[in-house]
DSSP file (Angstrom, degrees, kcal/mol; ACC not computed):
  #  RESIDUE AA STRUCTURE BP1 BP2  ACC     N-H-->O    O-->H-N    N-H-->O    O-->H-N    TCO  KAPPA ALPHA  PHI   PSI    X-CA   Y-CA   Z-CA
    1    1 A M              0   0    0      0, 0.0     2,-0.5     0, 0.0     0, 0.0   0.000 360.0 360.0 360.0 135.9   73.5   92.1   86.8
    2    2 A M        -     0   0    0      2,-0.0     2,-0.5     0, 0.0     0, 0.0  -0.825 360.0-153.7 -99.1 133.1   75.9   95.0   86.3
    3    3 A R        -     0   0    0     -2,-0.5     2,-0.4     0, 0.0     0, 0.0  -0.915  12.0-172.0-108.4 130.9   77.8   95.2   83.0
    4    4 A L        -     0   0    0     -2,-0.5     2,-0.0     1,-0.0    -2,-0.0  -0.891  25.8-114.1-117.0 148.5   81.1   97.0   82.9
    5    5 A S     >  -     0   0    0     -2,-0.4     4,-2.4     1,-0.1     5,-0.2  -0.313  37.3-105.0 -69.1 165.9   83.3   97.9   80.0
    6    6 A R  H  > S+     0   0    0      1,-0.2     4,-2.3     2,-0.2     5,-0.1   0.909 122.3  47.9 -60.9 -43.1   86.6   96.2   79.8
    7    7 A L  H  > S+     0   0    0      2,-0.2     4,-2.3     1,-0.2    -1,-0.2   0.876 110.5  51.5 -68.5 -36.5   88.5   99.3   80.9
    8    8 A A  H  > S+     0   0    0      2,-0.2     4,-2.1     1,-0.2    -1,-0.2   0.902 109.9  50.2 -64.9 -39.8   86.1   99.9   83.8
    9    9 A D  H  X S+     0   0    0     -4,-2.4     4,-2.2     2,-0.2    -2,-0.2   0.925 110.5  49.2 -62.6 -44.8   86.7   96.3   84.9
   10   10 A F  H  X S+     0   0    0     -4,-2.3     4,-2.8     1,-0.2    -2,-0.2   0.893 108.4  54.5 -61.0 -39.9   90.4   96.9   84.7
   11   11 A A  H  X S+     0   0    0     -4,-2.3     4,-2.8     2,-0.2     5,-0.2   0.904 107.9  49.1 -61.6 -41.7   90.0  100.1   86.7
   12   12 A V  H  X S+     0   0    0     -4,-2.1     4,-2.2     2,-0.2    -1,-0.2   0.922 112.1  48.5 -63.7 -43.9   88.2   98.1   89.5
   13   13 A V  H  X S+     0   0    0     -4,-2.2     4,-2.2     2,-0.2    -2,-0.2   0.924 114.3  46.1 -61.7 -44.7   91.0   95.5   89.5
   14   14 A L  H  X S+     0   0    0     -4,-2.8     4,-2.8     2,-0.2     5,-0.2   0.918 112.3  48.8 -67.3 -44.0   93.7   98.1   89.6
   15   15 A M  H  X S+     0   0    0     -4,-2.8     4,-2.6     1,-0.2    -1,-0.2   0.882 111.6  51.1 -63.9 -36.7   92.0  100.2   92.4
   16   16 A T  H  X S+     0   0    0     -4,-2.2     4,-1.9    -5,-0.2    -1,-0.2   0.926 111.0  48.3 -64.2 -44.2   91.5   97.0   94.4
   17   17 A H  H  X S+     0   0    0     -4,-2.2     4,-0.8     2,-0.2    -2,-0.2   0.938 114.0  45.5 -61.5 -47.6   95.2   96.1   94.0
   18   18 A V  H >< S+     0   0    0     -4,-2.8     3,-0.8     1,-0.2     6,-0.2   0.904 112.6  51.3 -64.3 -41.0   96.4   99.6   95.0
   19   19 A A  H 3< S+     0   0    0     -4,-2.6    -1,-0.2     1,-0.2    -2,-0.2   0.820 105.1  56.3 -66.6 -31.0   93.9   99.7   98.0
   20   20 A Q  H 3< S+     0   0    0     -4,-1.9    -1,-0.2     1,-0.3    -2,-0.2   0.698 117.1  35.7 -73.1 -18.0   95.2   96.3   99.2
   21   21 A H    X<  +     0   0    0     -3,-0.8     3,-1.4    -4,-0.8    -1,-0.3  -0.501  67.9 154.3-131.8  63.4   98.7   97.7   99.3
   22   22 A P  T 3  S+     0   0    0      0, 0.0    42,-0.2     0, 0.0    -1,-0.1   0.724  70.8  61.9 -68.9 -19.8   98.4  101.3  100.4
   23   23 A E  T 3  S+     0   0    0     -3,-0.1     2,-0.2     2,-0.1    -2,-0.0   0.647  94.2  80.9 -79.1 -13.6  101.9  101.4  101.9
   24   24 A R  S <  S-     0   0    0     -3,-1.4     2,-0.4    -6,-0.2    -3,-0.1  -0.575  77.9-125.4 -95.6 154.7  103.5  100.7   98.5
   25   25 A V        -     0   0    0     -2,-0.2     2,-0.5    38,-0.1    38,-0.2  -0.828  32.0-145.8 -90.1 135.9  104.3  102.9   95.6
   26   26 A H  B     -A   62   0A   0     36,-2.0    36,-1.9    -2,-0.4     2,-0.3  -0.912  15.2-170.5-115.0 125.6  102.8  101.5   92.4
   27   27 A T     >  -     0   0    0     -2,-0.5     4,-2.6    34,-0.2     5,-0.2  -0.744  35.0-117.2-101.3 159.1  104.2  101.7   88.9
   28   28 A A  H  > S+     0   0    0     32,-0.4     4,-2.3    -2,-0.3     5,-0.2   0.903 116.0  50.4 -62.0 -40.2  102.1  100.7   85.9
   29   29 A S  H  > S+     0   0    0      2,-0.2     4,-1.9     1,-0.2    -1,-0.2   0.913 111.7  46.8 -67.7 -40.8  104.6   97.9   85.1
   30   30 A D  H  > S+     0   0    0      1,-0.2     4,-2.6     2,-0.2    -2,-0.2   0.916 113.3  49.1 -64.3 -42.6  104.5   96.5   88.7
   31   31 A A  H  X S+     0   0    0     -4,-2.6     4,-2.3     1,-0.2     6,-0.3   0.875 108.8  53.8 -64.8 -36.9  100.7   96.7   88.7
   32   32 A A  H  X>S+     0   0    0     -4,-2.3     4,-1.3    -5,-0.2     5,-1.2   0.915 111.5  44.7 -63.8 -42.7  100.5   95.0   85.4
   33   33 A V  H  <5S+     0   0    0     -4,-1.9     3,-0.2     2,-0.2    -2,-0.2   0.938 114.8  48.2 -66.0 -46.2  102.6   92.1   86.7
   34   34 A A  H  <5S+     0   0    0     -4,-2.6    -2,-0.2     1,-0.2    -1,-0.2   0.845 121.8  34.2 -65.2 -34.6  100.7   91.8   89.9
   35   35 A T  H  <5S-     0   0    0     -4,-2.3    -1,-0.2    -5,-0.2    -2,-0.2   0.535 101.7-128.1 -98.3  -7.5   97.2   91.9   88.3
   36   36 A Q  T  <5 +     0   0    0     -4,-1.3    -3,-0.2     1,-0.2    -4,-0.1   0.849  62.3 137.9  60.1  36.7   98.2   90.0   85.1
   37   37 A L      < -     0   0    0     -5,-1.2    -1,-0.2    -6,-0.3     2,-0.2  -0.759  66.8 -82.9-105.5 157.5   96.7   92.7   82.9
   38   38 A P     >  -     0   0    0      0, 0.0     4,-2.4     0, 0.0     3,-0.4  -0.404  37.1-134.2 -63.2 129.4   98.4   94.1   79.8
   39   39 A A  H  > S+     0   0    0      1,-0.2     4,-2.5     2,-0.2     5,-0.2   0.870 101.4  51.1 -55.2 -45.9  101.0   96.7   80.7
   40   40 A P  H  > S+     0   0    0      0, 0.0     4,-1.9     0, 0.0    -1,-0.2   0.893 112.9  47.0 -62.5 -36.0  100.0   99.3   78.0
   41   41 A T  H  > S+     0   0    0     -3,-0.4     4,-2.8     2,-0.2     5,-0.2   0.891 110.1  52.8 -71.0 -39.1   96.3   99.1   79.1
   42   42 A V  H  X S+     0   0    0     -4,-2.4     4,-3.0     2,-0.2     5,-0.3   0.926 109.1  49.8 -60.9 -44.5   97.3   99.4   82.8
   43   43 A A  H  X S+     0   0    0     -4,-2.5     4,-2.0     1,-0.2    -1,-0.2   0.912 112.5  47.9 -60.3 -42.7   99.3  102.5   82.1
   44   44 A K  H  X S+     0   0    0     -4,-1.9     4,-1.9    -5,-0.2    -2,-0.2   0.926 114.6  44.6 -64.1 -46.2   96.3  104.0   80.2
   45   45 A V  H  X S+     0   0    0     -4,-2.8     4,-2.5     2,-0.2    -2,-0.2   0.907 112.8  50.9 -68.1 -41.9   93.8  103.1   83.0
   46   46 A M  H  X S+     0   0    0     -4,-3.0     4,-2.0    -5,-0.2    -1,-0.2   0.883 108.9  52.3 -64.0 -36.9   96.1  104.4   85.8
   47   47 A A  H  X S+     0   0    0     -4,-2.0     4,-2.3    -5,-0.3    -1,-0.2   0.909 110.4  47.9 -63.7 -41.4   96.6  107.7   83.9
   48   48 A Q  H  X S+     0   0    0     -4,-1.9     4,-2.0     2,-0.2    -2,-0.2   0.905 109.5  52.5 -65.6 -41.3   92.9  108.1   83.7
   49   49 A L  H  <>S+     0   0    0     -4,-2.5     5,-2.3     1,-0.2     6,-1.3   0.861 110.3  49.5 -62.5 -34.9   92.4  107.3   87.4
   50   50 A C  H ><5S+     0   0    0     -4,-2.0     3,-1.2     4,-0.2    -2,-0.2   0.914 108.8  51.4 -68.7 -43.2   95.0  110.0   88.1
   51   51 A R  H 3<5S+     0   0    0     -4,-2.3    -2,-0.2     1,-0.3    -1,-0.2   0.848 110.2  50.1 -61.6 -33.2   93.2  112.5   85.9
   52   52 A E  T 3<5S-     0   0    0     -4,-2.0    -1,-0.3    -5,-0.1    -2,-0.2   0.499 117.6-114.0 -84.8  -4.1   90.0  111.7   87.8
   53   53 A G  T < 5S+     0   0    0     -3,-1.2    -3,-0.2    -4,-0.3    -2,-0.1   0.588  87.3 113.0  85.7  10.5   91.7  112.2   91.2
   54   54 A L  S   <S+     0   0    0     -5,-2.3    11,-1.9    -6,-0.2    12,-0.4   0.779  84.2  28.2 -84.8 -28.1   91.4  108.6   92.3
   55   55 A L  E    S-B   64   0A   0     -6,-1.3     2,-0.5     9,-0.3    -2,-0.3  -0.912  75.5-141.4-123.4 155.8   95.1  108.1   92.2
   56   56 A V  E     -B   63   0A   0      7,-2.9     7,-2.3    -2,-0.3     2,-0.3  -0.979  25.4-170.8-117.5 130.7   97.9  110.7   92.6
   57   57 A S  E     +B   62   0A   0     -2,-0.5     2,-0.2     5,-0.2     5,-0.2  -0.806  18.6 158.0-123.8 162.4  100.9  110.3   90.4
   58   58 A G  E >  S+B   61   0A   0      3,-1.8     3,-1.1    -2,-0.3    -2,-0.0  -0.756  71.7   4.4-176.8 133.5  104.3  111.8   90.0
   59   59 A A  T 3  S-     0   0    0      1,-0.2     3,-0.1    -2,-0.2    -2,-0.0   0.892 130.2 -54.4  53.0  45.0  107.5  110.6   88.4
   60   60 A D  T 3  S+     0   0    0      1,-0.2   -32,-0.4   -33,-0.0     2,-0.3   0.710 115.9 106.6  65.5  24.0  105.8  107.4   87.1
   61   61 A I  E <   - B   0  58A   0     -3,-1.1    -3,-1.8   -34,-0.1     2,-0.4  -0.935  51.9-152.2-129.0 157.5  104.5  106.3   90.4
   62   62 A C  E     -AB  26  57A   0    -36,-1.9   -36,-2.0    -2,-0.3     2,-0.3  -0.960  10.6-175.9-132.9 147.3  101.0  106.3   91.9
   63   63 A Y  E     - B   0  56A   0     -7,-2.3    -7,-2.9    -2,-0.4     2,-0.3  -0.909  42.4 -94.4-126.5 158.1   99.4  106.5   95.4
   64   64 A L  E  >  - B   0  55A   0     -2,-0.3     4,-1.6    -9,-0.2     3,-0.4  -0.597  32.9-134.1 -66.7 134.7   95.7  106.3   96.4
   65   65 A A  H  > S+     0   0    0    -11,-1.9     4,-2.5    -2,-0.3     5,-0.2   0.879 104.9  57.5 -60.2 -38.2   94.5  109.8   96.6
   66   66 A S  H  > S+     0   0    0    -12,-0.4     4,-1.6     1,-0.2    -1,-0.2   0.847 103.8  52.9 -63.6 -33.9   92.8  109.1   99.9
   67   67 A E  H  > S+     0   0    0     -3,-0.4     4,-0.7     2,-0.2    -1,-0.2   0.904 111.1  46.0 -67.0 -41.2   96.1  108.0  101.4
   68   68 A L  H >< S+     0   0    0     -4,-1.6     3,-0.7     1,-0.2    -2,-0.2   0.907 111.7  51.4 -68.7 -40.9   97.8  111.2  100.4
   69   69 A L  H 3< S+     0   0    0     -4,-2.5    -1,-0.2     1,-0.2    -2,-0.2   0.836 111.6  47.8 -65.1 -32.2   94.9  113.3  101.7
   70   70 A A  H 3< S+     0   0    0     -4,-1.6    -1,-0.2    -5,-0.2    -2,-0.2   0.612  93.5 101.8 -82.6 -12.5   95.0  111.5  105.0
   71   71 A S    <<  -     0   0    0     -4,-0.7     4,-0.1    -3,-0.7    15,-0.0  -0.438  56.7-160.1 -76.9 143.6   98.8  112.0  105.3
   72   72 A S        +     0   0    0     -2,-0.1    -1,-0.1     2,-0.1     3,-0.1   0.490  68.5  97.9 -94.8  -5.6  100.3  114.6  107.5
   73   73 A E  S    S-     0   0    0      1,-0.1    13,-0.1    -5,-0.1     3,-0.1  -0.522  86.7-102.0 -78.3 147.3  103.5  114.4  105.5
   74   74 A P        -     0   0    0      0, 0.0    -1,-0.1     0, 0.0    -2,-0.1  -0.387  46.8 -93.7 -66.7 150.4  104.2  116.9  102.7
   75   75 A C    >   -     0   0    0      1,-0.1     3,-0.9     2,-0.1     6,-0.1  -0.318  23.1-131.0 -64.8 143.6  103.6  115.7   99.2
   76   76 A L  T 3  S+     0   0    0      1,-0.3     3,-0.2     2,-0.1    -1,-0.1   0.756 107.7  45.5 -65.7 -24.1  106.5  114.3   97.3
   77   77 A W  T >>  +     0   0    0      1,-0.2     4,-1.7     2,-0.1     3,-1.6  -0.324  68.7 150.8-115.9  48.4  105.7  116.5   94.3
   78   78 A S  T <4  +     0   0    0     -3,-0.9    -1,-0.2     1,-0.3    -2,-0.1   0.771  67.8  59.2 -58.4 -29.2  105.0  119.8   96.1
   79   79 A A  T 34 S+     0   0    0      1,-0.2    -1,-0.3    -3,-0.2    -2,-0.1   0.837 123.0  21.0 -68.1 -31.0  106.0  121.9   93.2
   80   80 A S  T <4 S+     0   0    0     -3,-1.6    -2,-0.2     2,-0.0    -1,-0.2   0.411  89.8 125.8-118.4   1.3  103.4  120.4   90.9
   81   81 A C     <  +     0   0    0     -4,-1.7   -23,-0.0     1,-0.1   -25,-0.0  -0.405  19.0 163.4 -68.9 132.5  100.8  118.9   93.3
   82   82 A T        +     0   0    0     -2,-0.2    -1,-0.1     5,-0.0    -4,-0.0   0.231  67.0  57.0-124.7   9.1   97.3  120.1   92.7
   83   83 A V  S    S+     0   0    0      1,-0.0    -2,-0.1   -15,-0.0   -27,-0.0   0.863  92.8  50.6-109.2 -51.9   95.5  117.4   94.6
   84   84 A C  S    S-     0   0    0      1,-0.1    -2,-0.0   -14,-0.0   -28,-0.0   0.769  74.5-145.7 -76.6 -27.4   96.4  117.1   98.3
   85   85 A G  S    S+     0   0    0      1,-0.1    -1,-0.1    -4,-0.0   -16,-0.0   0.232  80.5  94.4  82.4 -17.3   96.1  120.6   99.5
   86   86 A I  S    S+     0   0    0      1,-0.2    -1,-0.1     2,-0.1    -8,-0.0   0.842  82.5  51.8 -72.6 -33.1   99.1  120.0  101.9
   87   87 A C              0   0    0      1,-0.2    -1,-0.2   -10,-0.0    -5,-0.0   0.761 360.0 360.0 -77.7 -26.2  101.5  121.4   99.4
   88   88 A R              0   0    0      0, 0.0    -1,-0.2     0, 0.0    -2,-0.1   0.492 360.0 360.0 -83.3 360.0   99.8  124.7   98.7
């Protein structure tokens, strides 16, 4: 049996939610409603996922990093993007 911390469990739930809807832009508040998790905790976990490179954020929205890397479109945040490599 694998034991996860509460925040790790929330991260798995959030990544699953984002992966199930890759075409959508995800805000912390929308993700909190969709997953029925506490909004402040969702914001904290999503910020950590962005810092670790699993999500890409800008202007309070998030995408899966893999979706941005696979995209041929330029990044929405080209001035500050450090993840996708398309912008640089």
